[in-house]
C-alpha positions in Angstrom: 0.0 0.0 0.0 0.9 3.6 -0.3 1.9 5.1 3.1 -1.1 7.4 3.4 -3.4 4.5 2.6 -1.8 2.4 5.4 -2.3 5.3 7.9 -5.9 5.9 6.8 -6.8 2.2 7.2 -5.1 1.8 10.6 -7.7 0.9 13.2 -8.2 -1.6 16.0 -10.2 -4.8 15.1 -12.0 -7.0 17.6 -13.9 -9.6 15.5 -12.1 -12.2 13.4 -12.6 -14.7 10.7 -11.2 -18.3 10.8 -8.8 -17.5 7.9 -5.3 -18.5 8.8 -2.3 -16.0 8.8 1.0 -17.1 7.3 3.8 -17.0 9.8 6.0 -15.3 7.3 3.7 -12.3 7.6 4.2 -12.3 11.3 7.9 -12.3 10.9 7.7 -9.3 8.5 5.5 -7.5 11.0 8.1 -8.1 13.8 10.9 -7.1 11.4 9.1 -3.8 10.9 8.9 -3.3 14.6 12.6 -3.9 14.9 13.2 -1.0 12.6 11.8 1.5 15.1 14.1 4.0 16.8 16.0 2.6 19.7 17.0 4.9 22.6 20.2 2.8 23.2 20.8 1.8 19.6 21.0 -1.9 20.5 17.4 -3.0 19.6 17.4 -5.5 22.4 13.6 -6.0 22.2 12.2 -9.5 22.4 8.9 -10.9 21.1 6.7 -13.7 22.4 4.4 -15.1 19.7 1.3 -16.9 20.9 -0.5 -19.1 18.3 -2.4 -22.0 19.8 -5.7 -21.2 21.6 -4.2 -22.9 24.7 -1.3 -20.5 24.7 -3.6 -17.5 24.4 -6.1 -18.8 27.0 -3.2 -19.4 29.4 -1.9 -15.9 29.0 -5.1 -13.8 29.1 -7.2 -15.1 31.9 -7.1 -11.6 33.5 -8.5 -10.1 30.3 -11.4 -12.6 30.5 -12.0 -11.6 34.1 -12.2 -7.9 33.1 -14.5 -8.6 30.1 -16.8 -10.8 32.1 -17.3 -8.4 35.0 -17.8 -5.3 32.7 -21.3 -3.9 33.3 -22.9 -3.0 30.0 -26.1 -1.8 31.8 -24.5 1.4 32.8 -24.8 2.5 29.1 -28.4 1.4 28.5 -30.9 4.1 27.5 -28.3 6.8 27.5 -26.9 9.1 24.9 -23.3 8.0 24.6 -20.2 10.1 23.7 -17.5 8.6 21.5 -15.5 7.2 24.3 -18.5 5.5 25.9 -19.5 4.0 22.6 -16.0 2.6 22.3 -16.1 1.2 25.8 -19.5 -0.4 25.4 -18.3 -2.2 22.3 -14.7 -2.9 23.1 -14.7 -3.9 26.8 -16.8 -7.1 26.5 -14.3 -8.2 23.7 -11.1 -7.7 25.6 -10.6 -11.4 25.9 -12.0 -12.7 22.7 -10.2 -10.1 20.5 -7.0 -11.8 21.6 -7.8 -15.5 21.9 -9.9 -15.7 18.7 -7.3 -14.3 16.4 -4.6 -16.5 14.8 -1.6 -14.8 16.5 -0.8 -12.6 19.4 2.6 -10.9 19.5 3.9 -9.4 22.8 6.8 -7.0 22.4 9.2 -6.9 25.4 11.7 -4.3 26.5 14.3 -4.5 29.2 13.4 -2.3 32.1 13.6 -3.3 35.8 11.3 -0.5 36.9 9.6 2.5 35.2 10.7 5.9 36.6 8.6 8.8 35.4 10.6 11.5 37.2 11.8 12.8 33.8 10.5 12.0 30.3 14.0 10.7 29.3 13.8 8.1 32.1 10.9 6.5 30.1 13.0 6.0 27.0 12.7 2.1 27.2 8.9 2.4 27.3 8.6 5.1 24.7 10.8 3.3 22.1 8.8 0.1 22.8 5.7 2.0 21.7 7.5 3.0 18.5 8.0 -0.7 18.0 4.3 -1.4 18.5 3.2 1.4 16.2 5.6 0.1 13.4 4.0 -3.3 13.9 0.5 -2.0 13.7 1.2 -0.2 10.5 2.9 -3.3 9.1 -0.2 -5.3 10.0 -2.4 -3.0 7.9 0.2 -3.1 5.0 -0.1 -6.9 5.0 -3.9 -6.6 4.5 -4.5 -7.9 8.0 -6.0 -6.4 11.2 -4.9 -6.1 14.8 -6.3 -5.9 18.2 -4.5 -3.9 20.9 -4.7 -4.3 24.7 -2.6 -2.4 27.2 -2.3 -4.5 30.3 -4.4 -3.2 33.2 -2.6 -2.7 36.5 -1.4 -6.1 37.8 -2.4 -7.8 34.5 1.1 -6.9 33.2 2.9 -9.0 35.8 0.3 -11.8 35.7 0.7 -12.3 32.0 4.5 -12.1 32.0 4.5 -14.5 34.9 2.3 -17.0 33.0 4.7 -16.7 30.0 7.9 -17.2 32.1 9.3 -13.8 31.1 12.6 -13.1 33.1 12.5 -10.4 35.7 13.6 -7.0 34.3 11.5 -7.2 31.2 8.2 -5.4 30.5 5.7 -5.0 27.7 3.7 -2.0 26.5 0.8 -4.0 25.0 -0.5 -7.2 23.5 -1.1 -7.2 19.7 -3.5 -9.7 18.2 -3.2 -10.3 14.4 -5.7 -11.8 12.0 -8.3 -11.2 9.3 -11.0 -8.9 10.6 -14.6 -9.8 9.9 -15.9 -7.8 6.9 -19.1 -6.8 8.8 -17.3 -5.8 12.0 -18.7 -2.6 13.6 -16.6 0.4 12.6 -16.6 2.9 15.5 -17.0 6.6 14.9 -13.8 8.5 15.4 -12.9 12.1 16.2 -11.7 14.1 13.2 -7.9 14.1 12.6 -7.7 17.5 11.0 -4.8 19.3 12.8 -6.5 22.7 12.6 -7.4 23.6 16.1 -4.5 21.6 17.5 -1.6 23.7 16.3 0.3 26.3 18.3 2.8 28.3 16.3 5.8 29.5 18.2 4.2 29.3 21.7 1.0 27.8 23.2 
């Protein structure tokens, strides 16, 4: 695809077909992630790839707990804003959007503890997000779709523990990869026109 087409088509998917995904595509997607800027220039990132349903169910029990306890009734008979519409659709699918797709890739970065005292101290995390964004764009370029879950609170440590990740490693997110259903609901988005967001010279 042309670059602008990839960017325009980038969105999170949460419903999947049974169509398989070639592992070579997964490797190209990870390779694109590896081309992201690296704060220490070493590109030490690691990637866990989950493929079987058993592997995914083992990892994402906490996401199932979150999805199962989500109370949709809070949104019934109410006029919803964009964020509420997203939550009412996405939250019940936090588990299935990962276990129902062919692959989940978990990018990992070395960091014993996050320190937000200065922005520069978050370099390991911020560059890991560059990896994730490269991967998401590469997914779209492959003609596929992705789901994205940021681990909630203790979920981060639970999942990494289930996957035997060594201490001193963290992940920014879990990325599911597959073929989205053609009739999946497309959620309304805010406009992306930069007018109204620009400050020339000073705020």
